Chimera marker file (.cmm) of the C-alpha trace (Angstrom):
<marker_set name="trace">
<marker id="1" x="40.439" y="68.994" z="9.976" r="1" g="1" b="0" radius="0.5"/>
<marker id="2" x="40.511" y="66.577" z="7.269" r="1" g="1" b="0" radius="0.5"/>
<marker id="3" x="37.411" y="66.395" z="4.878" r="1" g="1" b="0" radius="0.5"/>
<marker id="4" x="36.859" y="63.064" z="3.295" r="1" g="1" b="0" radius="0.5"/>
<marker id="5" x="35.027" y="61.900" z="0.182" r="1" g="1" b="0" radius="0.5"/>
<marker id="6" x="33.357" y="58.763" z="-0.667" r="1" g="1" b="0" radius="0.5"/>
<marker id="7" x="35.833" y="55.974" z="-1.398" r="1" g="1" b="0" radius="0.5"/>
<marker id="8" x="38.600" y="57.502" z="0.411" r="1" g="1" b="0" radius="0.5"/>
<marker id="9" x="40.485" y="55.253" z="2.791" r="1" g="1" b="0" radius="0.5"/>
<marker id="10" x="40.826" y="56.516" z="6.509" r="1" g="1" b="0" radius="0.5"/>
<marker id="11" x="42.351" y="55.349" z="9.755" r="1" g="1" b="0" radius="0.5"/>
<marker id="12" x="40.059" y="54.808" z="12.658" r="1" g="1" b="0" radius="0.5"/>
<marker id="13" x="42.163" y="54.274" z="16.016" r="1" g="1" b="0" radius="0.5"/>
<marker id="14" x="41.959" y="51.068" z="17.137" r="1" g="1" b="0" radius="0.5"/>
<marker id="15" x="40.084" y="49.516" z="14.351" r="1" g="1" b="0" radius="0.5"/>
<marker id="16" x="42.377" y="50.107" z="11.697" r="1" g="1" b="0" radius="0.5"/>
<marker id="17" x="41.653" y="51.135" z="8.128" r="1" g="1" b="0" radius="0.5"/>
<marker id="18" x="38.283" y="51.631" z="6.427" r="1" g="1" b="0" radius="0.5"/>
<marker id="19" x="36.675" y="52.900" z="3.649" r="1" g="1" b="0" radius="0.5"/>
<marker id="20" x="34.041" y="55.778" z="3.532" r="1" g="1" b="0" radius="0.5"/>
<marker id="21" x="31.074" y="54.361" z="2.281" r="1" g="1" b="0" radius="0.5"/>
<marker id="22" x="28.877" y="57.310" z="2.304" r="1" g="1" b="0" radius="0.5"/>
<marker id="23" x="28.181" y="60.847" z="3.859" r="1" g="1" b="0" radius="0.5"/>
<marker id="24" x="24.736" y="61.094" z="5.367" r="1" g="1" b="0" radius="0.5"/>
<marker id="25" x="22.870" y="63.914" z="6.871" r="1" g="1" b="0" radius="0.5"/>
<marker id="26" x="20.439" y="62.508" z="9.653" r="1" g="1" b="0" radius="0.5"/>
<marker id="27" x="18.216" y="64.482" z="11.952" r="1" g="1" b="0" radius="0.5"/>
<marker id="28" x="18.914" y="63.813" z="15.691" r="1" g="1" b="0" radius="0.5"/>
<marker id="29" x="17.101" y="65.517" z="18.775" r="1" g="1" b="0" radius="0.5"/>
<marker id="30" x="16.011" y="68.134" z="16.117" r="1" g="1" b="0" radius="0.5"/>
<marker id="31" x="19.285" y="69.081" z="14.857" r="1" g="1" b="0" radius="0.5"/>
<marker id="32" x="20.649" y="67.800" z="11.485" r="1" g="1" b="0" radius="0.5"/>
<marker id="33" x="24.311" y="66.268" z="11.698" r="1" g="1" b="0" radius="0.5"/>
<marker id="34" x="26.300" y="64.972" z="8.989" r="1" g="1" b="0" radius="0.5"/>
<marker id="35" x="28.022" y="61.522" z="9.319" r="1" g="1" b="0" radius="0.5"/>
<marker id="36" x="30.684" y="59.536" z="7.706" r="1" g="1" b="0" radius="0.5"/>
<marker id="37" x="29.701" y="55.971" z="7.173" r="1" g="1" b="0" radius="0.5"/>
<marker id="38" x="32.812" y="53.987" z="7.347" r="1" g="1" b="0" radius="0.5"/>
<marker id="39" x="33.382" y="50.346" z="6.895" r="1" g="1" b="0" radius="0.5"/>
<marker id="40" x="36.435" y="48.728" z="8.609" r="1" g="1" b="0" radius="0.5"/>
<marker id="41" x="38.384" y="46.827" z="5.899" r="1" g="1" b="0" radius="0.5"/>
<marker id="42" x="39.698" y="44.049" z="8.363" r="1" g="1" b="0" radius="0.5"/>
<marker id="43" x="36.529" y="43.260" z="10.052" r="1" g="1" b="0" radius="0.5"/>
<marker id="44" x="33.719" y="44.516" z="7.853" r="1" g="1" b="0" radius="0.5"/>
<marker id="45" x="32.305" y="46.594" z="10.823" r="1" g="1" b="0" radius="0.5"/>
<marker id="46" x="30.430" y="49.763" z="9.888" r="1" g="1" b="0" radius="0.5"/>
<marker id="47" x="30.751" y="52.973" z="12.024" r="1" g="1" b="0" radius="0.5"/>
<marker id="48" x="29.059" y="56.386" z="11.685" r="1" g="1" b="0" radius="0.5"/>
<marker id="49" x="31.110" y="59.185" z="12.811" r="1" g="1" b="0" radius="0.5"/>
<marker id="50" x="29.766" y="62.832" z="13.129" r="1" g="1" b="0" radius="0.5"/>
<marker id="51" x="31.679" y="64.960" z="10.621" r="1" g="1" b="0" radius="0.5"/>
<marker id="52" x="32.262" y="67.431" z="13.482" r="1" g="1" b="0" radius="0.5"/>
<marker id="53" x="33.613" y="64.956" z="15.730" r="1" g="1" b="0" radius="0.5"/>
<marker id="54" x="36.382" y="63.712" z="13.094" r="1" g="1" b="0" radius="0.5"/>
<marker id="55" x="39.122" y="65.444" z="15.169" r="1" g="1" b="0" radius="0.5"/>
<marker id="56" x="38.066" y="64.180" z="18.620" r="1" g="1" b="0" radius="0.5"/>
<marker id="57" x="37.687" y="60.539" z="17.474" r="1" g="1" b="0" radius="0.5"/>
<marker id="58" x="41.036" y="60.629" z="15.627" r="1" g="1" b="0" radius="0.5"/>
<marker id="59" x="40.026" y="59.889" z="12.295" r="1" g="1" b="0" radius="0.5"/>
<marker id="60" x="42.665" y="60.154" z="9.884" r="1" g="1" b="0" radius="0.5"/>
<marker id="61" x="44.045" y="59.958" z="6.316" r="1" g="1" b="0" radius="0.5"/>
<marker id="62" x="46.333" y="57.027" z="5.491" r="1" g="1" b="0" radius="0.5"/>
<marker id="63" x="49.924" y="58.153" z="5.768" r="1" g="1" b="0" radius="0.5"/>
<marker id="64" x="51.958" y="59.273" z="2.900" r="1" g="1" b="0" radius="0.5"/>
<marker id="65" x="54.899" y="57.082" z="1.179" r="1" g="1" b="0" radius="0.5"/>
<marker id="66" x="57.530" y="59.333" z="3.054" r="1" g="1" b="0" radius="0.5"/>
<marker id="67" x="55.680" y="58.669" z="6.390" r="1" g="1" b="0" radius="0.5"/>
<marker id="68" x="55.678" y="54.856" z="5.643" r="1" g="1" b="0" radius="0.5"/>
<marker id="69" x="59.296" y="55.027" z="5.135" r="1" g="1" b="0" radius="0.5"/>
<marker id="70" x="59.749" y="56.516" z="8.589" r="1" g="1" b="0" radius="0.5"/>
<marker id="71" x="57.370" y="53.722" z="10.147" r="1" g="1" b="0" radius="0.5"/>
<marker id="72" x="59.634" y="51.139" z="8.410" r="1" g="1" b="0" radius="0.5"/>
<marker id="73" x="62.775" y="52.827" z="10.197" r="1" g="1" b="0" radius="0.5"/>
<marker id="74" x="61.061" y="52.613" z="13.523" r="1" g="1" b="0" radius="0.5"/>
<marker id="75" x="60.430" y="49.048" z="13.028" r="1" g="1" b="0" radius="0.5"/>
<marker id="76" x="64.147" y="48.322" z="12.006" r="1" g="1" b="0" radius="0.5"/>
<marker id="77" x="65.631" y="49.987" z="14.887" r="1" g="1" b="0" radius="0.5"/>
<marker id="78" x="67.310" y="47.181" z="16.989" r="1" g="1" b="0" radius="0.5"/>
<marker id="79" x="69.193" y="49.158" z="19.677" r="1" g="1" b="0" radius="0.5"/>
<marker id="80" x="65.954" y="49.815" z="21.799" r="1" g="1" b="0" radius="0.5"/>
<marker id="81" x="65.609" y="49.467" z="25.416" r="1" g="1" b="0" radius="0.5"/>
<marker id="82" x="62.541" y="47.442" z="26.152" r="1" g="1" b="0" radius="0.5"/>
<marker id="83" x="60.642" y="48.164" z="29.367" r="1" g="1" b="0" radius="0.5"/>
<marker id="84" x="61.573" y="46.001" z="32.212" r="1" g="1" b="0" radius="0.5"/>
<marker id="85" x="58.296" y="46.857" z="34.170" r="1" g="1" b="0" radius="0.5"/>
<marker id="86" x="55.762" y="44.165" z="34.860" r="1" g="1" b="0" radius="0.5"/>
<marker id="87" x="54.075" y="42.866" z="31.950" r="1" g="1" b="0" radius="0.5"/>
<marker id="88" x="50.479" y="44.356" z="32.933" r="1" g="1" b="0" radius="0.5"/>
<marker id="89" x="51.971" y="47.875" z="33.520" r="1" g="1" b="0" radius="0.5"/>
<marker id="90" x="53.738" y="47.495" z="29.934" r="1" g="1" b="0" radius="0.5"/>
<marker id="91" x="50.532" y="46.261" z="28.516" r="1" g="1" b="0" radius="0.5"/>
<marker id="92" x="48.747" y="49.176" z="29.751" r="1" g="1" b="0" radius="0.5"/>
<marker id="93" x="51.369" y="51.475" z="28.514" r="1" g="1" b="0" radius="0.5"/>
<marker id="94" x="51.409" y="49.863" z="24.969" r="1" g="1" b="0" radius="0.5"/>
<marker id="95" x="47.467" y="49.862" z="24.952" r="1" g="1" b="0" radius="0.5"/>
<marker id="96" x="47.664" y="53.538" z="25.496" r="1" g="1" b="0" radius="0.5"/>
<marker id="97" x="49.951" y="54.249" z="22.567" r="1" g="1" b="0" radius="0.5"/>
<marker id="98" x="47.599" y="51.989" z="20.299" r="1" g="1" b="0" radius="0.5"/>
<marker id="99" x="44.619" y="53.889" z="21.085" r="1" g="1" b="0" radius="0.5"/>
<marker id="100" x="46.242" y="57.107" z="20.118" r="1" g="1" b="0" radius="0.5"/>
<marker id="101" x="45.885" y="55.913" z="16.499" r="1" g="1" b="0" radius="0.5"/>
<marker id="102" x="49.421" y="57.345" z="15.779" r="1" g="1" b="0" radius="0.5"/>
<marker id="103" x="51.174" y="55.117" z="13.369" r="1" g="1" b="0" radius="0.5"/>
<marker id="104" x="54.716" y="55.783" z="15.010" r="1" g="1" b="0" radius="0.5"/>
<marker id="105" x="53.525" y="54.906" z="18.474" r="1" g="1" b="0" radius="0.5"/>
<marker id="106" x="51.928" y="51.551" z="16.718" r="1" g="1" b="0" radius="0.5"/>
<marker id="107" x="55.187" y="51.175" z="15.132" r="1" g="1" b="0" radius="0.5"/>
<marker id="108" x="57.048" y="51.366" z="18.568" r="1" g="1" b="0" radius="0.5"/>
<marker id="109" x="54.736" y="48.996" z="20.233" r="1" g="1" b="0" radius="0.5"/>
<marker id="110" x="55.051" y="46.218" z="17.525" r="1" g="1" b="0" radius="0.5"/>
<marker id="111" x="59.031" y="46.688" z="17.515" r="1" g="1" b="0" radius="0.5"/>
<marker id="112" x="59.394" y="46.523" z="21.248" r="1" g="1" b="0" radius="0.5"/>
<marker id="113" x="57.071" y="43.454" z="21.396" r="1" g="1" b="0" radius="0.5"/>
<marker id="114" x="58.970" y="41.738" z="18.602" r="1" g="1" b="0" radius="0.5"/>
<marker id="115" x="62.117" y="42.578" z="20.323" r="1" g="1" b="0" radius="0.5"/>
<marker id="116" x="60.869" y="41.388" z="23.747" r="1" g="1" b="0" radius="0.5"/>
<marker id="117" x="59.707" y="38.185" z="22.196" r="1" g="1" b="0" radius="0.5"/>
<marker id="118" x="63.099" y="37.424" z="21.166" r="1" g="1" b="0" radius="0.5"/>
<marker id="119" x="64.343" y="37.490" z="24.934" r="1" g="1" b="0" radius="0.5"/>
<marker id="120" x="61.536" y="35.754" z="26.511" r="1" g="1" b="0" radius="0.5"/>
<marker id="121" x="58.024" y="34.303" z="26.198" r="1" g="1" b="0" radius="0.5"/>
<marker id="122" x="55.266" y="37.018" z="25.973" r="1" g="1" b="0" radius="0.5"/>
<marker id="123" x="52.253" y="36.948" z="27.964" r="1" g="1" b="0" radius="0.5"/>
<marker id="124" x="48.803" y="35.912" z="26.243" r="1" g="1" b="0" radius="0.5"/>
<marker id="125" x="47.827" y="39.632" z="26.308" r="1" g="1" b="0" radius="0.5"/>
<marker id="126" x="51.122" y="40.656" z="24.839" r="1" g="1" b="0" radius="0.5"/>
<marker id="127" x="50.855" y="38.069" z="22.100" r="1" g="1" b="0" radius="0.5"/>
<marker id="128" x="47.324" y="39.600" z="21.338" r="1" g="1" b="0" radius="0.5"/>
<marker id="129" x="48.725" y="42.962" z="21.332" r="1" g="1" b="0" radius="0.5"/>
<marker id="130" x="51.719" y="42.159" z="19.014" r="1" g="1" b="0" radius="0.5"/>
<marker id="131" x="48.983" y="40.561" z="16.739" r="1" g="1" b="0" radius="0.5"/>
<marker id="132" x="46.843" y="43.731" z="16.866" r="1" g="1" b="0" radius="0.5"/>
<marker id="133" x="49.621" y="46.189" z="16.230" r="1" g="1" b="0" radius="0.5"/>
<marker id="134" x="50.856" y="44.005" z="13.356" r="1" g="1" b="0" radius="0.5"/>
<marker id="135" x="47.323" y="43.954" z="11.720" r="1" g="1" b="0" radius="0.5"/>
<marker id="136" x="46.776" y="47.809" z="12.451" r="1" g="1" b="0" radius="0.5"/>
<marker id="137" x="50.269" y="48.743" z="10.646" r="1" g="1" b="0" radius="0.5"/>
<marker id="138" x="50.031" y="46.103" z="8.044" r="1" g="1" b="0" radius="0.5"/>
<marker id="139" x="46.901" y="47.353" z="6.045" r="1" g="1" b="0" radius="0.5"/>
<marker id="140" x="47.918" y="50.959" z="6.341" r="1" g="1" b="0" radius="0.5"/>
<marker id="141" x="51.584" y="50.361" z="5.045" r="1" g="1" b="0" radius="0.5"/>
<marker id="142" x="50.541" y="48.301" z="2.282" r="1" g="1" b="0" radius="0.5"/>
<marker id="143" x="48.157" y="51.005" z="1.229" r="1" g="1" b="0" radius="0.5"/>
<marker id="144" x="50.717" y="53.511" z="1.664" r="1" g="1" b="0" radius="0.5"/>
<marker id="145" x="53.408" y="51.829" z="-0.317" r="1" g="1" b="0" radius="0.5"/>
<marker id="146" x="53.582" y="48.976" z="-2.541" r="1" g="1" b="0" radius="0.5"/>
<marker id="147" x="53.965" y="45.562" z="-0.696" r="1" g="1" b="0" radius="0.5"/>
<marker id="148" x="57.108" y="44.783" z="-2.619" r="1" g="1" b="0" radius="0.5"/>
<marker id="149" x="58.870" y="48.048" z="-1.334" r="1" g="1" b="0" radius="0.5"/>
<marker id="150" x="57.476" y="47.444" z="1.985" r="1" g="1" b="0" radius="0.5"/>
<marker id="151" x="58.903" y="43.716" z="2.151" r="1" g="1" b="0" radius="0.5"/>
<marker id="152" x="62.352" y="44.328" z="0.384" r="1" g="1" b="0" radius="0.5"/>
<marker id="153" x="64.067" y="44.022" z="3.803" r="1" g="1" b="0" radius="0.5"/>
<marker id="154" x="64.406" y="40.856" z="5.709" r="1" g="1" b="0" radius="0.5"/>
<marker id="155" x="63.951" y="42.401" z="9.038" r="1" g="1" b="0" radius="0.5"/>
<marker id="156" x="60.497" y="43.987" z="8.145" r="1" g="1" b="0" radius="0.5"/>
<marker id="157" x="59.458" y="40.653" z="6.437" r="1" g="1" b="0" radius="0.5"/>
<marker id="158" x="60.127" y="38.759" z="9.848" r="1" g="1" b="0" radius="0.5"/>
<marker id="159" x="58.361" y="41.421" z="11.978" r="1" g="1" b="0" radius="0.5"/>
<marker id="160" x="55.243" y="40.804" z="9.831" r="1" g="1" b="0" radius="0.5"/>
<marker id="161" x="55.757" y="37.131" z="9.562" r="1" g="1" b="0" radius="0.5"/>
<marker id="162" x="55.570" y="37.408" z="5.913" r="1" g="1" b="0" radius="0.5"/>
<marker id="163" x="57.417" y="34.574" z="3.906" r="1" g="1" b="0" radius="0.5"/>
<marker id="164" x="57.944" y="32.424" z="7.038" r="1" g="1" b="0" radius="0.5"/>
<marker id="165" x="56.882" y="28.638" z="7.076" r="1" g="1" b="0" radius="0.5"/>
<link id1="1" id2="2" r="1" g="1" b="0" radius="0.2"/>
<link id1="2" id2="3" r="1" g="1" b="0" radius="0.2"/>
<link id1="3" id2="4" r="1" g="1" b="0" radius="0.2"/>
<link id1="4" id2="5" r="1" g="1" b="0" radius="0.2"/>
<link id1="5" id2="6" r="1" g="1" b="0" radius="0.2"/>
<link id1="6" id2="7" r="1" g="1" b="0" radius="0.2"/>
<link id1="7" id2="8" r="1" g="1" b="0" radius="0.2"/>
<link id1="8" id2="9" r="1" g="1" b="0" radius="0.2"/>
<link id1="9" id2="10" r="1" g="1" b="0" radius="0.2"/>
<link id1="10" id2="11" r="1" g="1" b="0" radius="0.2"/>
<link id1="11" id2="12" r="1" g="1" b="0" radius="0.2"/>
<link id1="12" id2="13" r="1" g="1" b="0" radius="0.2"/>
<link id1="13" id2="14" r="1" g="1" b="0" radius="0.2"/>
<link id1="14" id2="15" r="1" g="1" b="0" radius="0.2"/>
<link id1="15" id2="16" r="1" g="1" b="0" radius="0.2"/>
<link id1="16" id2="17" r="1" g="1" b="0" radius="0.2"/>
<link id1="17" id2="18" r="1" g="1" b="0" radius="0.2"/>
<link id1="18" id2="19" r="1" g="1" b="0" radius="0.2"/>
<link id1="19" id2="20" r="1" g="1" b="0" radius="0.2"/>
<link id1="20" id2="21" r="1" g="1" b="0" radius="0.2"/>
<link id1="21" id2="22" r="1" g="1" b="0" radius="0.2"/>
<link id1="22" id2="23" r="1" g="1" b="0" radius="0.2"/>
<link id1="23" id2="24" r="1" g="1" b="0" radius="0.2"/>
<link id1="24" id2="25" r="1" g="1" b="0" radius="0.2"/>
<link id1="25" id2="26" r="1" g="1" b="0" radius="0.2"/>
<link id1="26" id2="27" r="1" g="1" b="0" radius="0.2"/>
<link id1="27" id2="28" r="1" g="1" b="0" radius="0.2"/>
<link id1="28" id2="29" r="1" g="1" b="0" radius="0.2"/>
<link id1="29" id2="30" r="1" g="1" b="0" radius="0.2"/>
<link id1="30" id2="31" r="1" g="1" b="0" radius="0.2"/>
<link id1="31" id2="32" r="1" g="1" b="0" radius="0.2"/>
<link id1="32" id2="33" r="1" g="1" b="0" radius="0.2"/>
<link id1="33" id2="34" r="1" g="1" b="0" radius="0.2"/>
<link id1="34" id2="35" r="1" g="1" b="0" radius="0.2"/>
<link id1="35" id2="36" r="1" g="1" b="0" radius="0.2"/>
<link id1="36" id2="37" r="1" g="1" b="0" radius="0.2"/>
<link id1="37" id2="38" r="1" g="1" b="0" radius="0.2"/>
<link id1="38" id2="39" r="1" g="1" b="0" radius="0.2"/>
<link id1="39" id2="40" r="1" g="1" b="0" radius="0.2"/>
<link id1="40" id2="41" r="1" g="1" b="0" radius="0.2"/>
<link id1="41" id2="42" r="1" g="1" b="0" radius="0.2"/>
<link id1="42" id2="43" r="1" g="1" b="0" radius="0.2"/>
<link id1="43" id2="44" r="1" g="1" b="0" radius="0.2"/>
<link id1="44" id2="45" r="1" g="1" b="0" radius="0.2"/>
<link id1="45" id2="46" r="1" g="1" b="0" radius="0.2"/>
<link id1="46" id2="47" r="1" g="1" b="0" radius="0.2"/>
<link id1="47" id2="48" r="1" g="1" b="0" radius="0.2"/>
<link id1="48" id2="49" r="1" g="1" b="0" radius="0.2"/>
<link id1="49" id2="50" r="1" g="1" b="0" radius="0.2"/>
<link id1="50" id2="51" r="1" g="1" b="0" radius="0.2"/>
<link id1="51" id2="52" r="1" g="1" b="0" radius="0.2"/>
<link id1="52" id2="53" r="1" g="1" b="0" radius="0.2"/>
<link id1="53" id2="54" r="1" g="1" b="0" radius="0.2"/>
<link id1="54" id2="55" r="1" g="1" b="0" radius="0.2"/>
<link id1="55" id2="56" r="1" g="1" b="0" radius="0.2"/>
<link id1="56" id2="57" r="1" g="1" b="0" radius="0.2"/>
<link id1="57" id2="58" r="1" g="1" b="0" radius="0.2"/>
<link id1="58" id2="59" r="1" g="1" b="0" radius="0.2"/>
<link id1="59" id2="60" r="1" g="1" b="0" radius="0.2"/>
<link id1="60" id2="61" r="1" g="1" b="0" radius="0.2"/>
<link id1="61" id2="62" r="1" g="1" b="0" radius="0.2"/>
<link id1="62" id2="63" r="1" g="1" b="0" radius="0.2"/>
<link id1="63" id2="64" r="1" g="1" b="0" radius="0.2"/>
<link id1="64" id2="65" r="1" g="1" b="0" radius="0.2"/>
<link id1="65" id2="66" r="1" g="1" b="0" radius="0.2"/>
<link id1="66" id2="67" r="1" g="1" b="0" radius="0.2"/>
<link id1="67" id2="68" r="1" g="1" b="0" radius="0.2"/>
<link id1="68" id2="69" r="1" g="1" b="0" radius="0.2"/>
<link id1="69" id2="70" r="1" g="1" b="0" radius="0.2"/>
<link id1="70" id2="71" r="1" g="1" b="0" radius="0.2"/>
<link id1="71" id2="72" r="1" g="1" b="0" radius="0.2"/>
<link id1="72" id2="73" r="1" g="1" b="0" radius="0.2"/>
<link id1="73" id2="74" r="1" g="1" b="0" radius="0.2"/>
<link id1="74" id2="75" r="1" g="1" b="0" radius="0.2"/>
<link id1="75" id2="76" r="1" g="1" b="0" radius="0.2"/>
<link id1="76" id2="77" r="1" g="1" b="0" radius="0.2"/>
<link id1="77" id2="78" r="1" g="1" b="0" radius="0.2"/>
<link id1="78" id2="79" r="1" g="1" b="0" radius="0.2"/>
<link id1="79" id2="80" r="1" g="1" b="0" radius="0.2"/>
<link id1="80" id2="81" r="1" g="1" b="0" radius="0.2"/>
<link id1="81" id2="82" r="1" g="1" b="0" radius="0.2"/>
<link id1="82" id2="83" r="1" g="1" b="0" radius="0.2"/>
<link id1="83" id2="84" r="1" g="1" b="0" radius="0.2"/>
<link id1="84" id2="85" r="1" g="1" b="0" radius="0.2"/>
<link id1="85" id2="86" r="1" g="1" b="0" radius="0.2"/>
<link id1="86" id2="87" r="1" g="1" b="0" radius="0.2"/>
<link id1="87" id2="88" r="1" g="1" b="0" radius="0.2"/>
<link id1="88" id2="89" r="1" g="1" b="0" radius="0.2"/>
<link id1="89" id2="90" r="1" g="1" b="0" radius="0.2"/>
<link id1="90" id2="91" r="1" g="1" b="0" radius="0.2"/>
<link id1="91" id2="92" r="1" g="1" b="0" radius="0.2"/>
<link id1="92" id2="93" r="1" g="1" b="0" radius="0.2"/>
<link id1="93" id2="94" r="1" g="1" b="0" radius="0.2"/>
<link id1="94" id2="95" r="1" g="1" b="0" radius="0.2"/>
<link id1="95" id2="96" r="1" g="1" b="0" radius="0.2"/>
<link id1="96" id2="97" r="1" g="1" b="0" radius="0.2"/>
<link id1="97" id2="98" r="1" g="1" b="0" radius="0.2"/>
<link id1="98" id2="99" r="1" g="1" b="0" radius="0.2"/>
<link id1="99" id2="100" r="1" g="1" b="0" radius="0.2"/>
<link id1="100" id2="101" r="1" g="1" b="0" radius="0.2"/>
<link id1="101" id2="102" r="1" g="1" b="0" radius="0.2"/>
<link id1="102" id2="103" r="1" g="1" b="0" radius="0.2"/>
<link id1="103" id2="104" r="1" g="1" b="0" radius="0.2"/>
<link id1="104" id2="105" r="1" g="1" b="0" radius="0.2"/>
<link id1="105" id2="106" r="1" g="1" b="0" radius="0.2"/>
<link id1="106" id2="107" r="1" g="1" b="0" radius="0.2"/>
<link id1="107" id2="108" r="1" g="1" b="0" radius="0.2"/>
<link id1="108" id2="109" r="1" g="1" b="0" radius="0.2"/>
<link id1="109" id2="110" r="1" g="1" b="0" radius="0.2"/>
<link id1="110" id2="111" r="1" g="1" b="0" radius="0.2"/>
<link id1="111" id2="112" r="1" g="1" b="0" radius="0.2"/>
<link id1="112" id2="113" r="1" g="1" b="0" radius="0.2"/>
<link id1="113" id2="114" r="1" g="1" b="0" radius="0.2"/>
<link id1="114" id2="115" r="1" g="1" b="0" radius="0.2"/>
<link id1="115" id2="116" r="1" g="1" b="0" radius="0.2"/>
<link id1="116" id2="117" r="1" g="1" b="0" radius="0.2"/>
<link id1="117" id2="118" r="1" g="1" b="0" radius="0.2"/>
<link id1="118" id2="119" r="1" g="1" b="0" radius="0.2"/>
<link id1="119" id2="120" r="1" g="1" b="0" radius="0.2"/>
<link id1="120" id2="121" r="1" g="1" b="0" radius="0.2"/>
<link id1="121" id2="122" r="1" g="1" b="0" radius="0.2"/>
<link id1="122" id2="123" r="1" g="1" b="0" radius="0.2"/>
<link id1="123" id2="124" r="1" g="1" b="0" radius="0.2"/>
<link id1="124" id2="125" r="1" g="1" b="0" radius="0.2"/>
<link id1="125" id2="126" r="1" g="1" b="0" radius="0.2"/>
<link id1="126" id2="127" r="1" g="1" b="0" radius="0.2"/>
<link id1="127" id2="128" r="1" g="1" b="0" radius="0.2"/>
<link id1="128" id2="129" r="1" g="1" b="0" radius="0.2"/>
<link id1="129" id2="130" r="1" g="1" b="0" radius="0.2"/>
<link id1="130" id2="131" r="1" g="1" b="0" radius="0.2"/>
<link id1="131" id2="132" r="1" g="1" b="0" radius="0.2"/>
<link id1="132" id2="133" r="1" g="1" b="0" radius="0.2"/>
<link id1="133" id2="134" r="1" g="1" b="0" radius="0.2"/>
<link id1="134" id2="135" r="1" g="1" b="0" radius="0.2"/>
<link id1="135" id2="136" r="1" g="1" b="0" radius="0.2"/>
<link id1="136" id2="137" r="1" g="1" b="0" radius="0.2"/>
<link id1="137" id2="138" r="1" g="1" b="0" radius="0.2"/>
<link id1="138" id2="139" r="1" g="1" b="0" radius="0.2"/>
<link id1="139" id2="140" r="1" g="1" b="0" radius="0.2"/>
<link id1="140" id2="141" r="1" g="1" b="0" radius="0.2"/>
<link id1="141" id2="142" r="1" g="1" b="0" radius="0.2"/>
<link id1="142" id2="143" r="1" g="1" b="0" radius="0.2"/>
<link id1="143" id2="144" r="1" g="1" b="0" radius="0.2"/>
<link id1="144" id2="145" r="1" g="1" b="0" radius="0.2"/>
<link id1="145" id2="146" r="1" g="1" b="0" radius="0.2"/>
<link id1="146" id2="147" r="1" g="1" b="0" radius="0.2"/>
<link id1="147" id2="148" r="1" g="1" b="0" radius="0.2"/>
<link id1="148" id2="149" r="1" g="1" b="0" radius="0.2"/>
<link id1="149" id2="150" r="1" g="1" b="0" radius="0.2"/>
<link id1="150" id2="151" r="1" g="1" b="0" radius="0.2"/>
<link id1="151" id2="152" r="1" g="1" b="0" radius="0.2"/>
<link id1="152" id2="153" r="1" g="1" b="0" radius="0.2"/>
<link id1="153" id2="154" r="1" g="1" b="0" radius="0.2"/>
<link id1="154" id2="155" r="1" g="1" b="0" radius="0.2"/>
<link id1="155" id2="156" r="1" g="1" b="0" radius="0.2"/>
<link id1="156" id2="157" r="1" g="1" b="0" radius="0.2"/>
<link id1="157" id2="158" r="1" g="1" b="0" radius="0.2"/>
<link id1="158" id2="159" r="1" g="1" b="0" radius="0.2"/>
<link id1="159" id2="160" r="1" g="1" b="0" radius="0.2"/>
<link id1="160" id2="161" r="1" g="1" b="0" radius="0.2"/>
<link id1="161" id2="162" r="1" g="1" b="0" radius="0.2"/>
<link id1="162" id2="163" r="1" g="1" b="0" radius="0.2"/>
<link id1="163" id2="164" r="1" g="1" b="0" radius="0.2"/>
<link id1="164" id2="165" r="1" g="1" b="0" radius="0.2"/>
</marker_set>
């Protein structure tokens, strides 16, 4: 179980990277509980998570530079078999992967949707999911590595839509 300090960055599944604003103790129904007060960087949303629920909600530290390289490797895989099931089944499956908060699963969703987009038009839901996966990954990857390192390869640039008109 990770212990966070004020000012640390942490990833909250489904919402992305947040910063620990404070650690507060509140009394609820007669028992004291300690909470992490987190502000999601992308949206500004504030969330309070009980310290003893950190594992169950999936709050985790930012990935390391080495893990970021593994994620970039997943994104660069070209030889992937994209699921041919109906878009709504695929959508549900991808949504489950995004909800896990696993940076590797989110990278797979982003890669698969990006590859699928080359072959055919994505549904509205799939386009939204592609954007969601892209946003969730981009913030964490840029915090784990430098932006220069992250975008030194053209295929990664194209997946994130960086440097395109």
